[in-house]
N, C-alpha and C positions, 0 to 999 in steps of 0.2 A: 344697616346702610339706609340712609335717608332717601325718601322719594322726592325730595325737593329738587327742582331743576337748578342747574348751576350756570352762572355766567362768568367767564374769565375775560378781562379787558387788559390790554397792554396800552399804557399811556406813554407816548414818546415825545410829545410836543409841550412846550412851556409858555406859549403865548396865550393872551386872553381869549381869543376866538377858539383856540384848540383846547382850552381848559374845560369848556362846557360839555362837550360830548361824553367824556368818560363819567363825569359826575351825574349828568342827567340820566344817562343810560343805567348807571349803577343804582341810583336812588329809585328809579322807576322799577327796575327788576326786583330790587329789595322789597318795594311796596307790593309787588306781585308774588312775594314769598320765594324768590330765587335766593340761593346762596351765591354771594357775589364777592369776587376778589379783583382788585385792580393792582397790576404790576407796573410800577412807575420806573422808567429807565431813561437814560440820557436826559434830554431837556425836559421830559415829563416830571423829573424829580423836583423841578421848581414848584410844581403844584402842591408839594408837601411842605414847603417852607412855612414856618410859624408866621413870619412876616411876609405875606405874599403881596407882591406888587407887579401884577402882570400887565403887559402892554400888547397892543395890536399895531401892526404896521401896514400901511397901504401899499408899500413897495413890494411888488411881486404878487400881490393879492388882487388880481384883476376882477374878481367877483365881488369885492367889497363895495357896497353902495357908498358913494361919497356924498357929503353934504353939499348943498347948493349946486348939484349937478357937476361937481368938480371933475368927475371922470370924463366929462365931455370937453372941458376947456382947459383944465389945469394940466400942465405937462408932467409926465411921469417923473422926470428928473426933479421936479419941484418937491416930490415926496421925500427926497433925500436931504432936504434942507434941515439944518439944526432946529430941533424943537418940534418937527412935524410928528414924530412918533408920540411924543408926550401930548401934543395937541389932539391927535386922532384917538389916542387911548382915553383921554379925558372926555372927549365928545362921545365915544362909544359907551363908556361907563355911565355918563349922564343920560344917554338915550335908553340904556337898559333899565336904569333906575326909574325913569319916567314911564316906561312901558311895564313896570312891575316885574322885571326879570330878576330872579334871585341872584345874589352875588356869589362869587366862587366860594367865599368863606361860608356862606349860608348853605350852599350845596354840599360842601365838604362835611359840615356839621350834621346835615341831614343824613348823609351816607354813614357817618360814624354812629349816629343814633340808631340807624337801621342795621347796624352790625356788618356793614360792608368792610371787608378786610383790605387794608392798604399795605402793600409790600413794596419797600424801596429796594431797588437793585443795589446790592452791596458793592458790586464792581464799580457802578457809576458813582456811588457815594465816595469810594476811594479815589476814582479817577478825577473827580472834580473837587476833591478836598473838602467835602461837606463834613460837618460834625453832626453827630446824632442830635445835639442840642439845637441845631439849625432847623430841624424838622419837627413836625407834630409829634406829640408824645404817643399817640395811638398807632404808630407805624411799626410794622415788623420789617426785618431785614432778611434778605435772601438773594440767591442768584437765580439763574435761568432754571436750574433744576427744581427750585422751590415753585416757580411758576408752572413748570410742566407737570409737577405732581398734581396740582389743582386742575390745570387746563386739560390734562389727559382724561379727566372724568367729566369735563364740562359739556353741557348740552350746546352751548354757544360760546365761541371765542371771537373777540373783536380786537382789531388793531387800530387804534386811533391816535 
């Protein structure tokens, strides 16, 4: 039995802002010599797409800093206008790039290089009619029991 610590993460969200926590935490733990597994279920499955195009929405995200102080003067209903999600996503990606924040693709690759195990929830794959070809090649498939097998021995388990 290994003396390495274990980190189990459940990733359930598929938006740009929610994609960062599982990959940052997993890559950091792997760098600290943890054995790491991420279980991707429901909307988190989108993070495993080969062609990932994640978005962020200001609607319902009251903590999101808005450009030009828009949170102070722009009506919330305005965030529902056509094109706002694409505009905000583009602005967020540009800001991250300008600040030197790694892209989701870079963080995923870093995790895979560090031998973080990605497990796609087979039930969710079936539910949303995903094909295995839609997802990264380095993904394993399993159900909740697969996750519990690892998480049951984990030192830390996170739900993000």
